C-alpha angles and dihedrals in degrees: 000000000000116000109211116186120173119196098189122105117236115248108178123150120236138150095197115128100236120204107238094230128110124268082204126053102281121192106236118223132170089213101054117148117232107201106301094344120127113202129209134165101277105006143047123213119201132184115211114235129200096263089064098044112142092004117142110264093236092052091045093052092047091053093048103040112058097184097062133067120230090245092053090049090049090053090053090048090051088053089055094250097132118078137184103200105320097333128091113229135207129237094263094054111121117222124225133213111273096021121132115227118197122195115195110205124210117248108278120253110233110244123206114218109210121214109242129196095237116157113247131181106237113201095179139349138183137154092287108035144020122206116207133193097216117213126221116276096026113128111216101220138002116279136152106312094015106068093145139018093055132131089254090059088049093048094048088057097041096044094038091236095307098135134123114273099206095105097047135242095312095054111030112172093002114130100154135007145205126209124274095253096039114094131205147055123009131162126215125190127230097199140024096253093058090043091055091047095051092042092054092050090050090049090051091048088233095128119103111236120173123173132187120217141172110223139184119262129023123267128239094195128058096220140016147164131226119204126178142115117272124207143143113309107256094230106024113050093195093064139062127223140195123252098008125150113277090016121149125237114265134180130187126181118202138184130194114245095177142341110232102210115294100309107051143030138199113224144169119224125200117199123219090177132022110225124162111281088352101155093041093050095042096048091047089049091062092045096261104107117180116264111255093020102125092174100060098016137042112330091225114066109205091204098044094231125178095247131311123347092238126134131185097220104167132033120175132174143139110282110248095229103038100025087222118137113255128181131197132194134196121202119238113272118249094251089058097048090045088053092051091051090051094050097046 
């Protein structure tokens, strides 16, 4: 086995609006840390580190808080919701190392998520879980810009509202996620007990997750492993990068299925961790970006795909009720198999 570790950050230009959800199965938590950010119900407390010394406060907040646009944060600043110590600051205030920045958020407006009769491909279903073969272009849960037409809207209709409530009204049943343009197997939970069970297995990295991908450039080796930390890109908040400050450990094992001439390769990736955009970032870091991924690979896609050629093919875990190991597979989508035939 060849151990490939790349220590270079990724700096690829792209204007694509990337959904900040994982291409890989990413444990969802309402108390996630983002860099040095501490979250609470109605405020966020940040501690300025050396890399952000003398940065404008609006730019600093935009870099540190992934869920908010710069214009929205500037609006909050204009409403005197951002403090350094006991003083409200303006957008052009420059933060200094060691300062504590407090952002006071307005009270959330309750959002009603409406069940929608959206066709979904159900692989398996019982009283505890439902396994979906997600199609390309389907957003997993509501977010800014995607208030309807999501998998959650479809699940609320299909399951008649019987979904776990741990992740709140916007993400009922959702314990992990895959990106909008990634296809394949995803599990949703119908009750809190099953949600806790799957979440604990994700946290322990004991779930089997295997993906198929078509990547640029042929491989010389049959197998390999990529290890790094993954965190928010220091200059582009919509992207992730390897070996950045405050990144989290990530490991991806890959094996070559088939070289497709000299320009492309068909591979399988098995995740040990589930960081945001993990496979996309790791493959790009070893000079094998995923075909169609204009965020971490070439901006121009020669085949005009709708996003990355990445498919979650296998998902295995211990069933939350029986504790027996179960494994589910999803066949490659037609665009993927057509592309393979074209490249062979």
